[in-house]
C-alpha positions, 0 to 999 in steps of 0.5 A: 730677110722678107719684106712682107707687109700686111694690108693694114701696115701697107695702108698706113704707109700709103696714108703717111706719104699723102700726108707728108706730100700734102704738108709739103706742097702750097699748091691747090686747085680750085674748081666749082667752088671747091679747093683741092690740095695738089700732092705733086705736079709736073710739066704737063699735069698734077695729082690729087688724092684719089680718096678725096678728089672728084673726077674733075674735067674742064677749066680750073685755077691752080694756085700757089698759096694765095698766088694764082699762077695758071688757068687750066684746061684738064682731063683725068688721065689715071688713078694709081698708087692713091693719086688721081692724075690729071693731064693738061690740055692747056695751062695759061699763066695767069696775069695780074694785070689786063693785057693791053691792045697796043705797044707801050713805048720804052721811053714813055713817061710813067706819070705826068708831073705838073707844077706852077705855071 
């Protein structure tokens, strides 16, 4: 038995894989006011659809749904199998609160309760 696929069939299978990968993930990247859906992510990078992804470079923000998870400095590394792959030069976890420049005491009160004097 041979496993020969015509070019149309191969392109159809590739499109179906992209759609399946895109529908599974909630991850997306924001750069220059535009949002791009992440097909897959690994420890030191991520991949976007090569047909729609621009050649991003520099600072981008990575989101999991509405939650901001990383601020990244990236470079485009390679294009393979319909994916444009990007590597992190730096990935800093996003914080929901501003960092403090002093040490917080563990036993510090969380608030002041005032009552009748």
